[in-house]
C-alpha atoms as one frame of an Amber mdcrd trajectory, in Angstrom:
protein
  69.931   3.844  -8.960  69.869   4.021  -5.169  66.902   6.373  -5.340  65.061
   3.859  -7.497  65.848   1.043  -5.072  64.709   3.180  -2.152  61.490   3.992
  -3.997  60.927   0.306  -4.790  61.464  -0.631  -1.176  58.941   1.983  -0.120
  56.365   0.632  -2.577  56.908  -2.948  -1.382  56.534  -1.822   2.218  53.270
  -0.044   1.372  51.944  -3.080  -0.493  52.846  -5.311   2.421  50.954  -3.024
   4.770  47.896  -3.063   2.480  48.013  -6.836   2.127  48.081  -7.444   5.843
  45.610  -4.665   6.640  42.703  -7.129   7.042  44.545 -10.304   7.972  43.182
 -10.094  11.532  41.249 -13.261  12.210  37.532 -12.556  12.024  35.136 -13.862
  14.648  32.524 -16.320  13.412  30.151 -16.091  16.383  28.871 -12.567  15.790
  30.998 -10.897  18.489  34.560  -9.601  18.591  36.370  -7.583  21.273  39.633
  -6.185  22.559  40.661  -4.133  25.574  39.040  -1.008  24.122  35.637  -2.178
  22.943  33.344  -5.075  22.129  31.408  -5.275  18.851  28.431  -7.539  18.147
  26.161  -8.081  15.162  22.788  -8.471  16.866  20.543  -8.821  13.852  20.217
  -8.075  10.169  17.670  -7.668   7.408  17.431  -6.555   3.812  16.219  -3.019
   3.212  15.723  -0.688   0.275  17.008   2.834   0.954  15.272   5.733  -0.733
  16.455   6.438  -4.279  18.629   3.302  -4.453  18.442   0.687  -7.230  15.677
  -1.812  -6.475  17.569  -4.478  -8.446  20.458  -4.373  -5.957  20.543  -5.866
  -2.459  21.092  -3.798   0.671  21.863  -5.487   3.972  21.189  -3.606   7.202
  23.246  -5.013  10.070  22.277  -4.111  13.613  25.607  -3.476  15.300  26.180
  -2.949  19.021  29.388  -1.381  20.302  30.415  -1.386  23.961  33.076   0.938
  25.349  35.596  -0.968  27.505  37.880   2.036  27.969  38.061   4.245  31.039
  36.973   7.276  29.038  34.523   8.301  26.332  35.371   7.833  22.673  33.714
   8.865  19.418  33.371   7.141  16.067  31.527   7.471  12.769  29.620   4.969
  10.653  32.599   4.993   8.267  34.639   3.326  11.006  32.335   0.308  10.553
  33.265  -1.102   7.176  32.614  -4.272   5.221  35.218  -6.172   3.195  34.397
  -8.689   0.499  36.297 -11.850  -0.377  38.642  -9.830  -2.603  39.486  -7.631
   0.380  37.674  -4.718  -1.252  36.116  -2.196   1.100  32.338  -1.633   0.954
  31.410   1.762   2.330  28.188   2.099   4.339  25.171   3.865   2.846  23.921
   6.802   4.868  20.209   6.653   5.728  18.326   9.881   6.366  14.602   9.214
   6.685  12.628  11.518   8.966   9.545   9.265   8.885  11.506   6.306  10.289
  12.266   5.927  13.983  14.878   3.230  13.381  18.306   4.053  14.787  21.018
   4.161  12.118  24.669   4.745  12.959  25.520   8.360  12.196  28.598  10.431
  11.502  29.282  11.413  15.097  28.251   8.819  17.677  30.017   8.780  21.022
  30.050   6.204  23.823  30.681   6.951  27.480  32.809   4.734  29.702  31.235
   1.296  30.164  28.231   2.145  27.983  26.939   0.729  24.696  25.332   2.069
  21.541  23.443   0.113  18.880  22.143   0.932  15.444  21.868  -0.266  11.869
  24.592   0.096   9.253  23.595  -0.495   5.609  25.753  -1.946   2.830  25.155
  -2.984  -0.755  25.988  -6.695  -0.934  25.922  -9.800  -3.062  23.635 -12.309
  -1.339  25.864 -15.229  -2.361  29.167 -13.706  -1.236  30.958 -13.728   2.138
  32.102 -10.632   4.001  33.918  -9.403   7.089  32.694  -6.507   9.193  35.559
  -4.414  10.604  35.388  -1.805  13.319  38.496   0.377  13.516  37.879   3.761
  15.157  40.591   6.381  15.425  41.215   7.566  18.961  42.152  11.105  18.015
  42.484  12.040  21.661  44.984   9.242  22.355  47.965   9.009  19.984  49.637
   6.248  21.983  46.510   4.091  21.812  46.400   4.529  18.041  50.000   3.451
  17.743  49.318   0.172  19.533  47.194  -1.026  16.632  44.603  -2.521  18.957
  41.653  -0.592  17.543  40.496  -3.107  14.917  38.189  -6.091  15.319  36.449
  -8.187  12.644  33.323 -10.347  12.432  32.343 -12.732   9.634  29.120 -11.858
   7.805  27.108 -14.234   5.620  24.336 -12.296   3.781  22.474 -15.508   2.916
  21.568 -15.953   6.592  19.376 -12.869   6.682  15.746 -12.628   5.564  14.541
 -10.515   2.678  10.987  -9.431   3.531  10.811  -6.346   1.327   7.868  -7.710
  -0.663   5.749  -7.955   2.485   5.160  -4.202   2.196   3.599  -4.769  -1.224
   1.404  -7.555   0.145   0.195  -5.385   3.031  -0.618  -2.527   0.660  -2.450
  -4.899  -1.683  -4.592  -6.193   1.181  -5.563  -2.641   2.076  -6.398  -1.665
  -1.509  -8.419  -4.848  -2.080 -10.391  -4.436   1.141 -11.133  -0.720   0.846
 -11.316   0.045  -2.883 -12.034  -3.231  -4.659 -14.254  -5.281  -2.348 -17.769
  -4.176  -3.350 -20.868  -5.624  -1.735 -24.462  -4.927  -2.778 -26.024  -3.140
   0.191 -27.623  -0.233  -1.638 -31.180  -1.542  -1.485 -32.517   0.835  -4.148
 -36.010  -0.116  -5.336 -35.697   1.058  -8.938 -32.340  -0.556  -9.715 -31.274
  -4.147  -9.638 -27.754  -5.460  -9.014 -26.764  -8.577 -10.935 -23.687 -10.360
  -9.572 -23.081 -12.524 -12.629 -22.876  -9.632 -15.099 -21.760  -6.955 -12.634
 -24.181  -4.301 -13.796 -27.277  -2.394 -12.776 -30.339  -2.936 -14.964 -33.416
  -0.728 -15.045 -36.665  -2.192 -13.789 -39.962  -1.442 -15.530 -41.176   1.944
 -14.310 -44.890   2.379 -14.850 -46.009   5.943 -15.479 -49.249   7.560 -14.336
 -50.648   7.583 -17.884 -50.664   3.756 -17.720 -53.267   3.890 -15.011 -56.330
   1.761 -15.679 -59.498   3.761 -16.404 -62.051   1.536 -14.714 -63.355   2.929
 -11.401 -65.781   0.081 -10.843 -65.209  -1.665  -7.524 -66.385  -5.248  -7.710
 -66.486  -7.808  -4.979 -64.476 -10.133  -7.182 -61.687  -7.545  -7.503 -61.669
  -6.996  -3.731 -61.360 -10.725  -3.294 -58.553 -10.856  -5.816 -56.864  -7.934
  -4.097 -57.084  -9.685  -0.745 -55.576 -12.869  -2.187 -52.891 -10.812  -3.807
 -52.180  -9.017  -0.527 -51.971 -12.333   1.316 -49.566 -13.662  -1.313 -47.468
 -10.496  -1.156 -47.322 -10.811   2.619 -46.122 -14.409   2.368 -43.635 -13.469
  -0.355 -42.378 -10.569   1.730 -41.784 -12.819   4.733 -39.916 -15.247   2.517
 -37.891 -12.425   0.939 -37.148 -10.927   4.350 -35.873 -14.285   5.559 -33.676
 -14.695   2.462 -32.431 -11.141   2.894 -31.616 -11.739   6.576 -29.806 -14.964
   5.670 -27.814 -13.149   2.967 -26.928 -10.299   5.343 -25.805 -12.876   7.899
 -23.641 -14.633   5.309 -22.260 -11.294   4.099 -21.436 -10.282   7.672 -19.610
 -13.570   8.281 -17.696 -13.055   5.035 -16.815  -9.476   5.995 -15.740 -10.563
   9.486 -13.509 -13.270   7.991 -11.925 -10.819   5.527 -11.438  -8.255   8.273
  -9.805 -10.885  10.488  -7.402 -11.887   7.717  -6.514  -8.262   7.035  -5.929
  -7.544  10.731  -3.176 -10.162  10.734  -1.118  -7.880   8.500  -2.469  -4.320
   8.775  -3.855  -2.311  11.681  -6.134  -0.010   9.664  -9.873  -0.300  10.212
 -10.624  -1.351   6.628 -14.396  -1.515   7.207 -14.452   2.096   8.362 -12.145
   3.233   5.562 -14.243   1.429   2.953 -17.435   3.032   4.260 -15.777   6.456
   4.106 -14.643   5.673   0.552 -18.203   4.783  -0.526 -19.653   7.777   1.323
 -17.349  10.086  -0.605 -18.291   8.271  -3.823 -22.010   8.827  -3.157 -21.630
  12.483  -2.183 -19.414  13.380  -5.151 -21.334  11.381  -7.755 -24.672  12.773
  -6.562 -23.506  16.329  -7.245 -23.266  15.529 -10.951 -27.051  15.380 -11.367
 -28.855  18.634 -12.163 -32.419  17.553 -12.901 -32.957  14.134 -11.350 -32.098
  13.759  -7.670 -31.115  10.141  -6.971 -31.753   8.636  -3.558 -28.821   7.553
  -1.373 -29.754   3.925  -1.993 -29.613   4.438  -5.774 -26.232   6.147  -5.542
 -24.862   3.533  -3.169 -26.009   0.684  -5.398 -24.359   2.376  -8.380 -21.140
   2.919  -6.421 -20.945  -0.665  -5.225 -21.690  -1.995  -8.694 -18.781   0.101
  -9.982 -16.488  -1.177  -7.217 -17.483  -4.757  -8.008 -16.779  -4.271 -11.719
 -13.488  -2.547 -10.921 -12.475  -5.452  -8.706 -12.920  -7.742 -11.699 -11.234
  -5.562 -14.319  -8.802  -3.092 -12.701  -5.063  -3.642 -13.048  -2.996  -2.577
 -10.058   0.803  -2.731  -9.936   2.784  -2.475  -6.715   6.455  -1.592  -6.347
   8.466  -0.872  -3.205  10.313   2.447  -3.283  11.634   2.451   0.296  11.784
  -0.323   2.871  13.239   0.074   6.364  12.633  -1.927   9.558   9.705   0.297
  10.601   8.802   2.243   7.488   8.072   1.749   3.801   6.896   3.614   0.726
   5.047   1.643  -1.942   4.193   2.775  -5.440   0.569   1.893  -6.285  -0.243
   2.239  -9.983  -3.939   1.543 -10.730  -5.612   1.294 -14.128  -9.325   1.584
 -13.453 -12.671   2.048 -15.196 -12.727   5.791 -15.817 -16.293   7.080 -15.589
 -15.393   9.900 -17.971 -14.968   7.228 -20.643 -18.573   6.015 -20.381 -20.452
   6.486 -23.652 -23.123   8.832 -22.318 -23.960   9.942 -25.866 -25.011   6.402
 -26.769 -27.192   6.153 -23.649 -28.804   9.510 -24.435 -29.577   8.381 -27.984
 -31.159   5.157 -26.728 -33.259   7.097 -24.247 -34.446   9.412 -27.028 -35.310
   6.482 -29.339 -37.242   4.686 -26.622 -39.110   7.739 -25.297 -39.653  10.014
 -28.332 -42.666  12.283 -27.761 -43.409  10.757 -24.379 -42.791  13.847 -22.202
 -44.734  17.088 -22.273 -41.941  19.335 -21.001 -38.196  19.705 -21.470 -37.453
  19.601 -17.737 -39.445  16.391 -17.315 -37.546  14.791 -20.208 -34.171  15.881
 -18.789 -35.059  14.504 -15.387 -36.096  11.168 -16.864 -32.986  11.135 -19.079
 -30.604  11.507 -16.145 -32.441   8.775 -14.308 -32.126   6.528 -17.378 -28.370
   7.138 -17.572 -27.942   6.361 -13.860 -29.759   3.056 -14.273 -28.119   1.982
 -17.527 -24.567   3.372 -17.408 -23.257   0.372 -15.403 -24.079  -1.887 -18.347
 -20.964  -0.350 -19.964 -18.615  -1.187 -17.077 -17.374  -4.353 -18.785 -16.520
  -2.563 -22.030 -15.290   0.850 -20.904 -11.495   1.180 -21.445  -9.253   1.196
 -18.376  -7.298   4.382 -17.786  -4.689   5.931 -15.475  -4.951   9.324 -13.818
  -3.131  12.312 -15.291  -2.290  13.375 -11.720  -0.335  10.183 -11.047   3.412
  10.046 -11.608   4.778   7.386 -13.933   5.639   4.842 -11.214   2.342   5.316
  -9.372   1.116   6.944  -6.182   3.667   7.015  -3.348   1.844   5.646  -0.307
   3.580   5.705   3.067   3.218   3.014   5.714   4.747   2.309   9.118   5.401
  -0.958  10.930   5.042  -1.740  14.619   4.889  -5.100  16.390   4.969  -6.919
  13.065   1.945  -5.105  11.578   1.718  -2.363   8.988  -0.340   0.825   9.189
  -1.113   2.669   5.957  -0.944   6.448   6.362  -4.530   7.663   5.926  -4.024
  11.046   7.574  -5.740  14.106   6.132  -2.363  15.419   4.950  -1.741  12.359
   2.787  -2.898  13.931  -0.474  -1.435  11.152  -2.595  -3.724   8.635  -0.895
  -6.670  10.938  -1.606  -5.681  11.139  -5.266  -5.405   7.356  -5.399  -8.851
   6.927  -3.811 -10.279   9.266  -6.452  -8.807   7.044  -9.177 -10.513   4.017
  -7.614 -13.793   5.976  -7.759 -13.429   6.373 -11.503 -12.176   9.951 -11.222
 -14.912  11.199  -8.882 -14.396  13.339  -5.776 -11.374  14.549  -3.831
């Protein structure tokens, strides 16, 4: 019986110790101290660590610890713990991200006499709950100091006071994608194709062949007069067209400058340069697919920009944040675009055959004209061609990295970023690497 009573007394003593373990009054001004150290919560923000549940909330607290002792001491991030309203301990989540330069408290930090160290500590929290942050290092080199029980301070933490800006990474990525891959403008200037904004397609213009040449060689004064009048009219029309073209270019430039200015408020990338590189790659890769007809750069550019314009209207792009830290993020971009492999080239070939049966004297001439016909008429299918996703893309989308500095994001467009290259190819309808 005595043994039972002794055991009961021991249990009660242990429970009493547990109950009063966190009864130390917590500071409500963000700073707490004792004779050994001073702890402050300098800042905080919501983050999303890699491979963690995006439906949960992770609070990163920027903690600064100052050593008030006369000698160095060491601690680990597990000495900085969070307690909820039920006095349950919340262990910190370790962050290991080589692409981030943010300082996170590690397993073995040490502080010299009179010095300070600062870094983030991350916890999974309930935004509507209240917490206490406790710092209680073990001075393994000083048993007497440990026995004094002076190595614990506490600070009140209210998660609702901190901002959750995780979605800003998605918005920055969306701005980049819209500006570079989905913001087509008609600057091709091809003479044998016409871009129609309302229907977003290229339509073939009437192409007169040499066998349509008039047979009369008679040169009359009346015809010369008519030709002169016609030339004068063409000259006037050209001046008028040139003026309209200059006005349109001016308006387009103002529009581009405005878009670029808006984008520069969020991202540092040169979106104009990146878009031009994107179109250049489109033109080079698409042009290699012709074996008989050799399109001009203006024809290819007009085709490319018509595709981009149609894609901007029809493509579906989903964005999801995978990782979000103070200076670094990874965003999943999952595009469904107009896949050029899904164009009904067979139907276009049949139409060409029906419209030009017996017109060409040689096979090579017919093939050349057929490819030209497909180039001019394929965009008429942009509105009806099914959207598709790339087989090279993982289920969630392309993982695109981005870094943040001075409040602005920079999308990683380095040559080693193969996932960005794959994504760009998808926005070109599956053309080029």
